N, C-alpha and C positions, 0 to 999 in steps of 0.2 A: 954610722948609727952607733949609739951607745946603749947597751942594755942596763937598765937600772936594777931590775930584779927578774930572774929567770922564772918562767911559769912551768906548769906541769901539763903534759899532754893528757887529754881525756882517755880513759880506758875504753877501747873500742871492741874488746872481747865480748862475746855473747855466750850465755850458758844455755845449752840445749838438753832436752830429755827426749830420747827416741820413743815414740809411741809403739813401735813394732817390737823392739827387744829390751827396752828399758835402760839402755846405755845412757850415762850422763857424761857430758863432755863440754869443754869450753873451746870455742872456735875464734881464731883471730879474724880481723877484718878482711884479710885476703882469702879466707876459707869459706865465708858465707856470702849469700846474696841478699841485698837489701831492696825491697820494693815498697812503694807507697800506694795504698788503695783507699780511696775515700777518707783521706787525712789520717790514716792509721799506718803505722810502720809494721812491715812484715819481714822477717828474716828467715831464710831457708839454708840448710846445710846438709850435706850427705853424712849419714851416720858412719863413723869409723869401724863399727863392728859388723853391722848387717848390710850397709850400703843403701838403705832406704832414705828418702828425703825427710828431714825433720823441719818443722816450722815453729817459729816463735813470733808472737804478736805482742807489740808494745804500744 
């Protein structure tokens, strides 16, 4: 196979804000969980400060 032009990988990091303590953080794909419910994407991750679960809806 011959590569004509290299592409760029999409950024899979997600930006979370904890509702419990207000911590703002970015999580890599290996650190958050992805669920699909009724054709909507939901992401959840453990807050690095307080340990509570943070959710993100896209």
